[in-house]
Structures are given as C-alpha cells and as structure tokens.
N, C-alpha and C positions, 0 to 999 in steps of 0.2 A: 667807595664801596657802592656797588649797584643796589637799586631800591628793592631787588628781589633776594637780597641777603639778610637773614635775620640769625639772632642767637635765640635758641629756646632750650628749656630744660629738656635733657635726656629723658626718654621712656624706656620702660623695661624692654618693649620690642626692639630698641635699638642695640641690644647687647652684642649681637655677633659684630656689627659695623664698630661698635665701640672698642672690642677686643682688638680689631685689626688696627685701628688708630692708636691705641695703647701700644701696640707691638712697634708700629712705626715710630712712634714718640721714644720707645725705649731701644730702638734700634737692634730689635730682636731679644733683647733681654727678658722681656715678658714671656714670649712664646718658649724660650730656653727654660724658664721658670715652670710654665706650665707644662711642659713636657714630662715633668716627674709624675703627673698623672697617668701618662701613657705607660711609663716605665713600671708603676705599680699596679697597673691593669684596671684602673676606675675608668679610664676615658679612651677613646680610640684616637684622637689627635690632640696636640696643644691647643688648637683653636676651640675644640668642644670644651675643654677645660677653661680657657678664656672667657668663653661665652657664658658658662655655668657662674664663673666668678662674676662677671659684670651683671648677671641677673640676679645677685644677691640682695636681698632686701636689708640686709643687717650688716654687711661688711663695708667699712671705709674704702672708699675709691671705686665703689661700685656705681651703676646706673644712677642712683640718687644723688650722688655728689657730682654728676658730669653735666656739662652744658655743650650743645653742639652748635656749630655754625653751619646754617643751611643756605645754600646757592640754588635758588629754584627749589626744585623737589629732591636735591641731593644732599646728604650729609658730607660736608666738605672738610670739617675739623671738629676736634673735642678738646675741652679742658675739663678737668677734674680737679676739685679741690675740697678740703674739709679742714677741720680743726684737728691740731695734734693734742690729745687729751693727755693728762697727767699719767694715766695709766700705761701709757708707752713706757714707762721706767720699769715695769714689770715684764715687758715683752723680751722674748729669746728669739733670736734669728734661726728660721726654719732651715737655712742652709748657710755655709761659710761665706758665699758671694753676697749675702745680705747683710753680713754683720757691719761693714764699714757704713752702709746707707743708714741702718737702725742706730749705729753711734751717734751719726749726725743728726738724725731725727730726734733723739733724746736730749739734745741740746736745745731744741726749739719748742718744748712743751709750751702750749697756750697760743702759739702762732696758728695763721692760717697757713695751710700746705698745699702748694700746687703740686699735685701728684704726676699729672701728665699733661701735656699740650702737644697735639699733633695735628697736622694738616697734611691731606694727600697732595703728593708732589704736583699734580696737574692743577691744583687750585692754589699753590703757593705765587707769592708775588702780587697778591691782591690786599694784603694788609690783614689778612684774617687772623694770623698768629697774635699780631697786636692789638687787635679787637678783642680777642678771647682773652688775652693777658688783662687788658683793662676791665673787661666783665668780671673776672675772677678777683682781681684787686678790690673791686668794688664789693664783691661778696663777702670779702674778708672783713669789712666793715672796720671796727676801731682796732683790730689786731694788726700786729706785724705779719707780714706775708713772706714766706720763705718756700724755697723749691731746691732740688738738687738735680743737678745735670753733669755731663761727662766734660773733663777738661779739655778734650780735643774737639768740642762741639762749638766751633767758633761762631756759627750762626746763632745759635741758641744764647751763647753768653753775650754776643752783641746785643739781641733783642733785650735780655733781661736788663744788662746794664744800661742801656738806653732808656729803660722805664723805671730807673731809680733803685735798681737792685745792686747791691754791693757784695763781693765774695767775703765771707765770714770765717771760713776754714775748709780744708780738704783733707780726705783720706784716701790713701791708695785703694785702688779697686783690686778685688780678687778677681784674677782672670776666669773666664768661663771655661776655658781648655788650657791645655798645655801649651799651645800655640796662640792662645787668646791675645788680644792687644791690651797693652799696658796703658792706663790712664788712671786719672784721679777722679773721685766723685768731689764735686765742689758745691758747698753750700752757700746760697745767695739769700739775702734778706733785704727787704724794703720796709721802711719804717710805716707805723699805722697813717693812713691818709688822714 
C-alpha cells in the first residue's frame, strides 16, 4: 500500500460517490432497487435516490456507517458496516427480491454486518479490498462479523474465505427480471476477533 493511501470515515458530502460504489459492490442491484423512486415519480434518476439514501443521518448503511479508501485525493473504495439489531425480526421486505436477503439477515441479529465493499475497477489489485475488510472487521469489535454475497462472485468469495469467513447458509435469489441471472445469496460469518 502506498503511503498516500488512507482509510477515513465517510462524510455526508461523499454521498454521490458512495452511491456509485455501493452500486458497483452490488453489481447494479442497488440502482435497480433505487429506480423504484423514478417509477413512483419522487426522483429523476436511480442515482438521485441512491445519493439521497446515502445522505441519510438515520438509516443504517448510509454515510455514517461507511469508511472510504483514499488514494491520493481520490475515493478509491468503500466499506459499509453496522450492527444487525434485534428489531430486524419485525422488518418486512419492501420487495420480493429482498426477501431472501432479509431472511438471511434475520439469522444474524447481534452480528456486525458488512453491507457493502466496493472498489473502482482501476484501483483493484492494490490490496484495497483486503485492507477495507480488515478495517471493518476491527470496527465489529467483539461481535461476529457477517456479510452476504452472490454465489457466482468468485473474487468476493475468495477474499472473504481467505480472511476467515465461512459459508453459513444460502438462499436462492429472486431474479430482477424475467431473464435475470440465477444465483444464490450466500451468508458468510467470521467469529469475533
């Protein structure tokens, strides 16, 4: 890692960049979900909704829960983590595609949850993902740390497994469209440090 690379807490003013990196992390799932605000007429674009979400002072997985990797003066990557509170048991999925993810999250109440880990393609291969992951594991403190990824994301699965995460369970994903890709959502957990 070069000496001009740091990890810092995200700032509210980073919200637009956080939305882009969350969408990269989710392979377009986030922008698909955010597009609902365009369909209901409350936003002009999916990324306007993403930016608004990331600017929230109260929602989990928004700017207050994010850390960014800076390479020089550029945001190169993001990691977002927060505790899974017991109140998750009362949550209802806002859309059928979210149901299997929420089902998996309900099994890890009390864990630290890594919601997103994304690095811009041109910044990959420098160890930023591993560094961000170690940072977030440390933030989890004494809690087990869990995350959910796609079964066909071999790069992510390799990173997580090489850093002490083990697969706990899977749920079939609900495709985003009629011809959408078929995969499972995979829950991985790492024991408390």
